[in-house]
N, C-alpha and C positions, 0 to 999 in steps of 0.2 A: 393272199393280198390283204393288207390292213384296211380297216374301215376308214373311209374318207372323213375328214372333219365335217361338223354340221354346217359350217359356213359354206363349204363346197357343195354339200348335198342340197342345201336350200337354194343356192345360186344356180345349180344345175337344173333343178326343177323349175325355177322361175324363168331361166333362159329357154327351156324347152316348152314352157306353157306361158308365154309372155302375157297374153290377153287375160288369162285367169289371174295372174299375179297383179297386173295393173288394176283390174276390176276390184280385187280384194283390197288393195291399198287405198283406192279412191273411196270405197265403201267404208273402210276403217276410219279415214280422215273425216268423212262426212258425218258418220255416226258420232264420233267423239265431239266434233264441233257443235252439232245440233243438240246432243244430249247436254252439253255444258250450258248452252244458251237456254235450254228449257229448264234446267235445274236452278240456274242462278247462283251467284256467289254468296258465300257467307263471310261477312267482313269481321276482322278481329275487333274485339271490344277493348275498352280501357283496361279491364282486368287481364285480358290476354297479353296486353302490351306493357304491363306494369314492370318496371325495373327499379330496384332500390327504393329509397324513401320517397323519391319523386313519384314513382309508380304507385306507392301506397297512398299518397296524397290524391292522385287522380282517381283511384278506386273509391276513396272516401267521398270525394266530390260527386262521383257518379252515383254512389249509394244515396246521397242526399236528395237526389231527384229534383234538382233545382229547375225551375221553369226556365225555358229557353228565353234569354233576354233578347229584346228587340235589337236589331242592328243599329249601330250608332255611327254617324259620320260627323264631320266638323267642317267649318269654314275658318281658315286661319288668315288673319289680317296682320301684315307686317309692313314696315317701310322698305322701300327698295334700297335705301342707303340711310345710314344714321339712325336717329331715334324716331319712334313712331309718334306722330302728332296726335294727341288724344282726341281732339275735336274731329279731325279727318277720319280717324279710326272709328269713332262712334257713328259718324255719318255712314261710312261703308258698312258697318255692322247692322245699322238700322235698315239700310237698303237690302242687304243680304237676307235679313230675317223676313222682310216684307215679300221679297221675291220667292223665297223658299216655302213660305206658308201656302202658296198657290200651286206648288209642284205636286203632281200625282206621285204617290209613294212616300211622301214625307208626312208623318203623323204629328210631329211636334218640333218646334224650334225653341231652344232655351235662350236665356238671357246671356249676353256676352260676358265672358270670363277673362279679366285682364291677367297677364302674367305677373309674377312677383316683381320683376324688374321693369314692368311697364313697356316692354319691347314688342308686345303682341296682344291681340284680342282673339279669343276663340269663341265661335258661335256653334254650340252643340246642336246636332240634328238627330232626331229619332225617326227611323224609317219604319214603315208598316210592312206587313207580309212576312214571309218565311225568311229568317236571318240567313239561312244557308244559301239563298239565291239573291241576297241583297246586292252582291257585286254585279249581277246581271241587269240590275234595274237602276243603276246610278246615272244613266245617260241624261234624263231630264234634269236631275240635280246639277250635274256638271254644266249643262246648258245655261241654267239660271245663274250659276256662279260666274260663268264667262260673261254674261250680260252685265253683272255688277262690276266685274273687273274692267270692262271697257268704259264704264261710267267713272271709275276711279283709277286712271292710269298711273297716278303718282304712287300708288300703293300696290302691294301684292295681295290679291284676294284669291285664295286657292283652296280647293277641297282637299281634305286630308283625313284619313281614318281607315278603319278596317275594310269596308266595302270598296272605297276608292283605291286603296293599295291592292286589294284582291283583284280588282278589275285590271289594273295596270300590269300586275304580275301575270295574270292569266293571258293577257294579250302578248306580253313579252315572251313568256315561256311557251305559249302556244305556237308563236311564230318560230321560236327556236326549234322545238321538236318537229314541227312541220318541215322546216328546212332540213333537219337531220334525216327525217324519213325520206324526203325527196332526193337527198343526196346519196344515201346509203345504197339503195338499189342500183342506180346508174353507176356509181363508183365500183360496186362489186361486179356488176356485169362487164364494165369496161376492163377491169383487171383480168377477169376470166377470159374475155375475148383476146386480150393480149397474151394470156397464157396458152390458150388452145388454138388461136388463129381461126376459129370456126364458131359460128353463131349458135348452132344447136348444142355443141359440146359445152359452150359457156352457159347456155340457158338451163341445162339439165340440173346442175347443182343448185342454182338459185331456186328453181321450181320445187325441188325436193325439200330444200331448207324451209321455204315458205309453207309448204304443206305440213311439214313436221311442226312448225310453229303453230299453225291453225289447230292441229290435232292436240298438241300439248296444252294450248289455252283452254280447249274444251275439257280435257281431262283434269286440268288444274282447278277449273271451276267446280267440277264434281268433287274433287279431293278437298275443297275448302269446307265441305260439310263435316270433314273429320279434323282438318287442320285449317283454321280460318285464314283467309287470304288478306293481303294488304294491297294498297293501290299501286305499289311498285312491282308486283309480281309479273304482270303481263309485259312490262318494259324489260325486265330481266329475261323472261322467256324469249322475247324477240332478240335481245342482244346475244344471249348464249346460243339460242337456236340457229340464228344465222351464222354464227361463228363455227359451231361444230358441224352443222348441216352441210355448209359449203366445204369445210375441211374434209369430212368423211367422203363426200361424193368426189371431191378433187383427188384424194388418194386413190380411190377405186378407178375412176375414169382414166387417170394418167397411166395406171398400171395396165389396164385393159388395152389402151392405145399402144403402149410399149410392146405388149405381147403380139398384138396384131401386126405391128411394124416388123416383127421378127418372122412373120409369115404364118402365124397360127390362125385357125378358123375362129369365127365369132364366139361360139359356145366354149371352145377350148380356152380362148383368151379370157372370157368371163370367169371360167373355172379357176384359172391360175390367179387371176386378180382376187377371187374370193378366198383362195387358200393363203395368199400373202397379205395383200392390203385389207381384205375382209377380216382376217384374223387380227391384224393390227388395229382395225377399227373397233372390234369387240373389246380388246384389251384396253385401248385408250378410253373408250366409252365407259368401261368398268372403273377405270381410274378416276375419271371425271365424276362419276356417280358417287364413288367412295368419298372423294374430296367434298362434294356438295353435301353428302349425308353428315359430315362433321358439323355442319351448321346447326343440326338439331341439338347438339350438346350445348349450344349457347343459351338454350331455354329462353328464347325470345321469339315472340310471335312474328316479327318481321323476318328474322333469319330463317325460321321454320318455314314460313311461306315461300321465301326465295329458294330454300332447299327443295321443296316439293316441286315448284315450277321448273327449276333447273334439271332435277333428276328426270322428270317426265319428258322434257324436250330432248334431253340427251338420249334417253332410252328409245324414244320414237325415231330420232335421227339414225340411231344404230340399226333399228329394225328396217327402216326404209332403205338404208344403204345395202342391206343384206338381201332384201326381197325384191322391191320394185326396181331398184337401180339395175341389177342384172337383167331383169326383164326388158327394161327400156333399151339397154345397150345391145342386147341380142336382137331385139325387134328392129332397132334403127340400123344396126350393122354399120356399114361404112357411111351411111347417111348422117351419123353423128358428127362426121367431119365436114358437113356442109351447112350452109354455104361458107366457103372459105374466104378469109380476108387475105389477099395475095401476099403481101409482104410479111404480115404477122404469121401466116401459115408456114412460110419458109423458116422463120425464126423459131417457131414452135417445134417444127420437125427437127431442126438442128439441135435444139436444147435437149431432146429426148434421145439423140443419137450418141454413140460413144465419143465421137469427135467433139461433141458439145460440152464434154466434161473437162476440157483443157484448162479453162479458167479456174474451176474449182480445185483441180489438182495443184495449180500454182498457189492458191490460197491455203491449201492443206500442207504445202511443202514444209513450213517450219514445224508444224505439229508432228509430222511423220519423221522429219530428219533430226530434230532436236526436241523430243517430246518432254523431257524433264524441264528444260529451260522455258519452253513455251508454256507448259502447265503452270510453272511457278509465276511467271510474269502475268499471265492472264488471270489467275486466281487472285494475286495481289491487287491487280487493277480493279477487279470486281469487289474485293473486300474494301478497298479504298472508297469505291462508289457507295458501298453499303454503310460505311462508317457514320454518316450523318443520321442514320436511322436510330442510333443510340440516343439521340436527343429529341426523338419524336414526341410531340405533345398532341393530345386529342381533345377536341372540342366540337360541339355542335355549331354550325353557322347560325348567327343571329340575324335580326332584321338589318343590322348594319352591314351584313355581307351580301344583301340582295343588290342587284344591279342598280346603280344610281343614274342610269340613262333616262329614266322616266321622270316627268315633273312630280308625280305622286311621291316618289322616294326622296326627291329633293325637298319637297314640302315637309315630309316626315322629319327630316333632319332639322329643319327650322322649328318644327313643333316640339321636338324633344329638347332642343336647346332652350326654348322659352318656357316649356312646361316639363321639367325633368320627371315628374311623377307619371307622365304618359309614356315613359320609355320602359326600361327593364323592371319587372316586378317579381317578388317572391310571393308564394301563396302559403300562408300558415293555415293548415286545416286541422280542426279539433272535432273529435267525436266524443260526446258525453251524453248522459241521460238528459231527457228533456227538462227535468226538474233543476238541472244545473245551468240552464241556458243563460240566466242573468249573471251568474258567477263567471261563465265563460266569456260573456261580452265584456264584463268589467276587467277580466284578466287580459284580454286582447287589447282593450283600450289602453291599459297600463303599458302593455308591450309596445303599442304604437307610440305612446308618449316617450318611452325610453329611447327611441331612435331619433328624437328631435335634434339633439346636439351632436349626433354622431355623423362624421363626414362621409361614412359609407352609405348613408341612406338619404333619400330625397326629402325635402321638407313636407310635412303633413299638410294636406289641404285644410283650409279654414273650416270647411264643412265637417271636419273630423275624420276619424279612421274609416277606410273603405271596408265595411263589414257586410257580409251576407249570411243569412241564416236559412236553413232548410225549413220546409213547411212543418215538419214534425219536431223542429227545434233541437235535433240531435247532432246536426253538422253545422259548424260555423266556419266561415272562410274569411281571413283577413289578408288583404293585399298590402304588401310592404314594398315600396318603390326604392330603387337605387338610381342615382344619376349617371351611372357608368354603363357602358355597353355590355351586353350579355356575356361576351367572351373575354372581358377584361379581367385582370387579376383582382382589381378592386371589387368587381361584382362577385367573384368567387369568395373573396374575403368577407363580404357582407353576408353571403350564404352561411359560411362557417360560423360567423358571429351569431347569427340567428340560431343555428342548430346547436351550437356548443354552449352558448351562454344565455342569450336573451329569452328564447322560447322556454327552455327548462326552468329558468328563474321565474318567469311569469306564470307558468302553468303547474308548477310543482305542488301547489296546495289544492288542486282540484281532484277529488276522489273519483275514480272510474273513468277518467278522461284519457284518451289516446290522441296523439297528434303526429303530424308529419309536415315537413316543409317541402313544397314543390315549386313549380314554375320552370321557366326556360333555363335558367342558370343551374338549378338543381338537376334537371333532366340531363343536361350536358355533363355535369360532374359525375353523376351516378352512372351514366351510360359509359363514360370513359373508364371508370373503375371496373364496370362489368366486363368491358372488352378485355382489359388487361388481365382480369381473373380467368376469363374463359378461353383466351387465345392459346395458352399452353395446353389446355385440355383438348381443344379442337385440333391443334397441330399434332399432338401426340396420337390422337385417334387416326388422323389422316396418314401420318407417317407409318404407323404400324401396319394398317391394312394395306396401304400401297406397297409396302415392302413385301408382304405376303403374296399379293397378286403378282408383282413383278418377279419375285423369286420363283413362284410356281410356273409362270408363263414362260420365262426364259431358262428355267431349270438352272439358275445361277444365283447364289447369294451375293456374289460380287457385283453383278449387273444391277441387282435390286438396291444394294447399298449406294453404288455410284449414281443410280437414277435419282435417289432421294437427295443425295448430297448436291448434285447439280441443280435440282429444282429448288432446293433451299437457298443455294447461292444466287440463283436467278431472282427469287422472291426478295431476298435481302437487298440485292443491288437495286431492285425496283423501289423498295421502301426508301432506301437512301436517296435515290434520285427524286422521289416524291417530296421528301423533306427538304432537299436541296433547292427544289424549284419553288415550293409553296410556303415553307415556313420563313423564307427570306423574302426580300422585296426586289431582287435584281431582275426577275423575269416578269414583273408586273406589266410593264409596257409591251413586252414581246407577246405575251399571251392574253393581255386584256383583262387583268383581274387585280383586286386589291388584297394583299396578303392578310390573312386572319391570324398569322403567327402560329398556326397549328394545322393538323390534318383532321378532316371530318371524322367524327368518332367511329362511325360504323365501317369506315373504309378499310382499315388494316385487316380485320377479320374476313370481310368479304373478298378483298383482293387476294388474301392468302389462298383461300379455297379455289377461287376462280383461276388464279395463275397456276397453282399447283396442278389443277385438272387440265387446263388447256396446254400447259407446257408438256405434260405427259403425252399429249397427242404426237408432238414432233419426236419426242424421245423414243416412244414405242415404234414409230414408223422407221426412224433411222436405224435403231439397234436391230430391228427385225431384218432390214436389208443387210446389215453387217453379218448377222447370224446366218442368213441364207448363204452368203459367200463362204463362211467358215464351214458350214455343213457340206459344202461341195469340196472341201479340202483346201481352200485358199488360205495361206498363212494370214495371221491376224492383221499384220501391218497392211498388207494389200487388201484384205477384206474391209478394213476401216476405210481405205481410200475408195474402194469400189462401192461400198454401202453409202457413203456420204455423197460422193459424186452422182451416184445413181438416183438418190432421193433429193438432191439439192434443189432441182427445179421445182419439184412438188412442194417441198417444205417452204421454199422461198415464196412461191405463189400463194400458198395458204397463209403465210405470215403477212404478206403484202395486203391480202384482203382484210385480215384482222386489224392490222395497223391502220389502214385507211378508214375502216368503219369506226374503230375506237377513237381515232383522231377527230372525227366529226363531233364527238361528244365534247371534245376540248374547246369547240367553238361556241358551246352553249353559254348562257349568261350567268348561271349560278355556279358558285365555287365548288359545290359537291360534284356536279357533273364534269366540271373542268378537271378536278383531281382524279375522278374515276377514268375519264378518257385518257388523260396523260399517263396515269399509272398503268393502265392496261396496255396502251400502245407501246410505251417504253419497255415494259416487261416482255412483251412478245418480240419486239425488235431485238432486245438483248439476247433473248433465248434462241432466236432463229439465227443469230449471227455469231456472237462471241461464244456462247455456250456450245452450240451445235457444230460450229466450224473451227473452233480453236480448242476449247477446254475438253470437250468430249473426245475428239480424235487423239489429242495428246495423251489423255488419261488412258484410253483403251490401248493405244500403241505402247505406252509405258508398261501396262499390265500384261500385255501379250496374251498367251493362252490362260493366264490366271483369271482373265475376265469370266471364264466359264466354270470356275470352280464351284462345287456344291457338294453337300454331304451325299453319301452313296445312295440313300433312299430317294433323293431328288434327281439323280442323274438320268437324262433321257436315254432311251434305247432305240435301236433300229435306225431308220433313215433320218431321224431328227436329232441324232446325237451330235454333240459338238465336242471337239477335243478337250481334254482336261489336263493333259500332262504338259508341263512347260516345254517350249521349243525355243531354240536359239533364234535370234533375229536373222533375217535373210538379207545380207548386205546388198545383193543386187536389186532388191526391191527399193531400197533407199535411193540408189542411184537413178532409178527410173522416175523419181519425183523431182 
């Protein structure tokens, strides 16, 4: 008798020793979580995150060791309509200055600065204390400004500046994420209750997913001492962890219940689930890990950190589904189906019975009856959906893309209209010997003067160029403002004008000087170029390794190739849909956003690896069920029908959970979270419906036994062998559909 797979042996041991398995799992999660908290996280530095010339500029600024400047805010005074009356504006400015000088946390109030066109007055404020916490301490300042506003109702008197905007965004985004967190768990539980019709069965996947997330967060913190983390790592761990954790448990629990419904004992049902669904979990988890590992090739601290967090949470979720889940199922026995929700329980039981597959057989009928025509039409439809991706543009969202629902952002728009130099700026950073400091200053002053009559740049302030020099006089920074939004074509043109013409001309005569142009526009342009350079490398790595894993797992070159082709088709269609929705303006009112005319720079690379990994979950699960039927001697056409109808309930349930959770992100205020949520939700929906219910069955039916072709050295032997010789279609099977 052949040795049983390791998934079966581990599950058997856990089922026979449930308390030991549960205790070991709880101890593992607790140790990981506590060790991570004790070790603390190591954050990525500017040097770790440097990309392109903008990254070099940040590294040089960091090297200069500039003293942390105090936080600065402002009071903006404008007319509610028409021109600003100078006398009324001066009175309001004097009252604001007098009130602010008595406010705790305000160290200085500057003289009012009129705008060039006389439409506004700006009262600058310098705050005391740590600049990093200034946004937490603006309450008294806002109260003082509100008092002045009540005294001058005919004018707008409003706070605007970094701390004020930071406070408004923290409040808005904090409420957003709090709402998302509050909604995601109940929504997930509600869907699982609908799927299982029993509270305990619904709670088990959520519990294991949350424990996997907790363990992975601890491990990720420990790993940050090797690969520094970023502030987005834990959010991605939660997102990916809940998705795969619930999926893997769902696959396992549904199969165990299915086997018990056939009359098998608890331990035997767990063993069969381990050999089938457990094996699929290992393969799909491996595919997700491979996809996430591709992010390391981007050579970017953010992507490397996301790769570490994602790989760890997927690995922990796989381990949990193979160890503690069998123990819980064996210990609970039939109690896993308690307490039952009467109507939902009957619907759930019907969906797992053979009679419950009638709807799916009708859906599959075109793919099984006319596979070539169905394949052609569905692929053409997906390619048409993917076509807009050819015009994809990449940019970072700017300040103008932040939600305008807050008074602070509305005031910011009035500020940048009246004072263009307070908007988008480029940073020209020069490193030279200290002895050349005077020459550098003179060269940068000439550079600033050369922008005066150029429409791409904002007027230079009367006080002169905005220059800052490091204490050792080796690093000098010049801020050059442009009146255009950071993601506009004009802002990009002004960057290229600086980099290609103005800066080289101004600094060419300085011996030993190196320079870089950074800032928000430069960061966006350089990062987009970086993504386009690295995407083919990452995609190639993921495709090659996924092909090898799938070919070896299913002992079929054809299955491996079709797996990759279908996932590429799914990802391309998702890209096209993303461009269609967000690069145009037709969906703005529907989804509550203002189009930035581009896709967020980091999204295509991240979406590719996430979608490729998560899509493989469904593919492995469905193809495994088809292969099981083929190994029993069922003809391919009928095996396709049996495998898809048998897995349809599980795949649909898992997809529904993912789509619901990802859709919550589309309700957040920021454009990057909206694009991420819509992109992920749409991709999973496309994958679980058109790809798995139309393209996959029509393709596998068309290929017949050729699905299982492989070189002789890869062909399976014994009870796992699949037929490799072509067989004629079975007419009677067509009629049965």
